[in-house]
NURO-564364 format. One record per residue (C-alpha): residue number from 1; x, y, z. Coordinates in steps of 0.2 Angstrom, whole numbers, plus 5000, padded with zeros to 4 digits. Layout:
// residues N
<rec NUM <X Y Z>>,
...
// end
This chain:
// residues 154
<rec 1 <5113 4238 5306>>,
<rec 2 <5109 4256 5304>>,
<rec 3 <5114 4265 5291>>,
<rec 4 <5123 4280 5295>>,
<rec 5 <5123 4293 5284>>,
<rec 6 <5143 4295 5282>>,
<rec 7 <5143 4276 5277>>,
<rec 8 <5131 4279 5266>>,
<rec 9 <5139 4292 5257>>,
<rec 10 <5155 4282 5256>>,
<rec 11 <5146 4264 5249>>,
<rec 12 <5136 4276 5235>>,
<rec 13 <5152 4285 5230>>,
<rec 14 <5160 4269 5233>>,
<rec 15 <5149 4259 5222>>,
<rec 16 <5148 4272 5208>>,
<rec 17 <5168 4272 5205>>,
<rec 18 <5166 4252 5205>>,
<rec 19 <5151 4251 5191>>,
<rec 20 <5161 4265 5180>>,
<rec 21 <5178 4255 5184>>,
<rec 22 <5170 4239 5179>>,
<rec 23 <5163 4247 5164>>,
<rec 24 <5181 4253 5158>>,
<rec 25 <5190 4237 5161>>,
<rec 26 <5175 4225 5153>>,
<rec 27 <5171 4237 5138>>,
<rec 28 <5184 4235 5125>>,
<rec 29 <5176 4246 5112>>,
<rec 30 <5172 4261 5126>>,
<rec 31 <5190 4259 5133>>,
<rec 32 <5198 4262 5115>>,
<rec 33 <5184 4277 5111>>,
<rec 34 <5189 4288 5127>>,
<rec 35 <5208 4283 5123>>,
<rec 36 <5207 4289 5105>>,
<rec 37 <5197 4306 5112>>,
<rec 38 <5210 4310 5125>>,
<rec 39 <5222 4307 5113>>,
<rec 40 <5213 4319 5103>>,
<rec 41 <5210 4332 5114>>,
<rec 42 <5228 4330 5121>>,
<rec 43 <5234 4334 5106>>,
<rec 44 <5223 4350 5104>>,
<rec 45 <5229 4356 5122>>,
<rec 46 <5244 4356 5115>>,
<rec 47 <5242 4369 5101>>,
<rec 48 <5244 4387 5109>>,
<rec 49 <5234 4397 5097>>,
<rec 50 <5219 4386 5088>>,
<rec 51 <5209 4388 5074>>,
<rec 52 <5189 4391 5073>>,
<rec 53 <5189 4374 5067>>,
<rec 54 <5201 4368 5081>>,
<rec 55 <5192 4375 5093>>,
<rec 56 <5174 4368 5086>>,
<rec 57 <5182 4350 5087>>,
<rec 58 <5189 4352 5103>>,
<rec 59 <5173 4358 5112>>,
<rec 60 <5165 4342 5100>>,
<rec 61 <5175 4329 5107>>,
<rec 62 <5174 4337 5126>>,
<rec 63 <5153 4340 5125>>,
<rec 64 <5146 4329 5110>>,
<rec 65 <5130 4336 5108>>,
<rec 66 <5117 4323 5112>>,
<rec 67 <5099 4333 5111>>,
<rec 68 <5089 4323 5100>>,
<rec 69 <5099 4307 5098>>,
<rec 70 <5088 4296 5110>>,
<rec 71 <5078 4283 5101>>,
<rec 72 <5069 4270 5113>>,
<rec 73 <5072 4252 5110>>,
<rec 74 <5066 4240 5122>>,
<rec 75 <5084 4231 5125>>,
<rec 76 <5084 4246 5134>>,
<rec 77 <5074 4239 5149>>,
<rec 78 <5084 4222 5152>>,
<rec 79 <5100 4233 5150>>,
<rec 80 <5092 4246 5164>>,
<rec 81 <5087 4232 5174>>,
<rec 82 <5105 4222 5171>>,
<rec 83 <5113 4238 5178>>,
<rec 84 <5100 4240 5193>>,
<rec 85 <5102 4224 5198>>,
<rec 86 <5122 4227 5200>>,
<rec 87 <5121 4242 5208>>,
<rec 88 <5111 4232 5221>>,
<rec 89 <5122 4221 5222>>,
<rec 90 <5138 4230 5225>>,
<rec 91 <5127 4241 5237>>,
<rec 92 <5121 4226 5248>>,
<rec 93 <5141 4221 5246>>,
<rec 94 <5148 4235 5252>>,
<rec 95 <5135 4236 5268>>,
<rec 96 <5139 4217 5271>>,
<rec 97 <5159 4222 5271>>,
<rec 98 <5156 4238 5283>>,
<rec 99 <5144 4228 5293>>,
<rec 100 <5156 4214 5294>>,
<rec 101 <5171 4224 5301>>,
<rec 102 <5162 4234 5311>>,
<rec 103 <5165 4251 5300>>,
<rec 104 <5155 4267 5308>>,
<rec 105 <5163 4282 5299>>,
<rec 106 <5162 4300 5303>>,
<rec 107 <5157 4315 5292>>,
<rec 108 <5172 4321 5291>>,
<rec 109 <5182 4305 5286>>,
<rec 110 <5166 4303 5273>>,
<rec 111 <5169 4320 5267>>,
<rec 112 <5187 4317 5265>>,
<rec 113 <5185 4299 5255>>,
<rec 114 <5173 4308 5245>>,
<rec 115 <5187 4321 5241>>,
<rec 116 <5202 4310 5242>>,
<rec 117 <5196 4293 5231>>,
<rec 118 <5189 4300 5215>>,
<rec 119 <5207 4310 5212>>,
<rec 120 <5215 4294 5215>>,
<rec 121 <5205 4282 5204>>,
<rec 122 <5208 4295 5190>>,
<rec 123 <5226 4294 5194>>,
<rec 124 <5223 4275 5190>>,
<rec 125 <5214 4277 5177>>,
<rec 126 <5227 4290 5167>>,
<rec 127 <5239 4276 5167>>,
<rec 128 <5227 4267 5156>>,
<rec 129 <5222 4282 5144>>,
<rec 130 <5203 4282 5149>>,
<rec 131 <5203 4296 5163>>,
<rec 132 <5188 4308 5158>>,
<rec 133 <5191 4327 5158>>,
<rec 134 <5193 4332 5177>>,
<rec 135 <5201 4346 5187>>,
<rec 136 <5216 4341 5184>>,
<rec 137 <5219 4343 5167>>,
<rec 138 <5220 4361 5171>>,
<rec 139 <5238 4358 5184>>,
<rec 140 <5247 4350 5170>>,
<rec 141 <5257 4359 5159>>,
<rec 142 <5254 4356 5142>>,
<rec 143 <5270 4356 5128>>,
<rec 144 <5272 4358 5108>>,
<rec 145 <5274 4342 5106>>,
<rec 146 <5285 4343 5088>>,
<rec 147 <5275 4338 5071>>,
<rec 148 <5285 4344 5060>>,
<rec 149 <5271 4354 5048>>,
<rec 150 <5261 4362 5064>>,
<rec 151 <5251 4375 5061>>,
<rec 152 <5256 4389 5074>>,
<rec 153 <5246 4405 5066>>,
<rec 154 <5226 4405 5069>>,
// end
């Protein structure tokens, strides 16, 4: 089978999202930390006038600093190899499915797939409160939650 460019795009995107979803499903620690961060971000988004400390907290949670946090460990090598094996296995499996069902996409179908599938997956992940911040956040209307002693002045 010849790997066409549209099929390659679709398979690469599908492999990436499959790996991400499998990681979220099977890693409870990562899933819980994502849920806690998203809940705190939602709380901060509901505050109309944030103090400087709240703004800093929002930015820190949204984009944590990673500079200077890299530490070499020998355990990274097997972890990297395992990730590569999973990616290659998924890649080969999806191309086997495409070959078996004789799927040959054209470029406009691949572009449509690349645009629509991430939005649908974010809706699915939002049900489990593990979605990452995407553009759909800007389309939501955040209302103030009644927390009793909420700080309304900045």
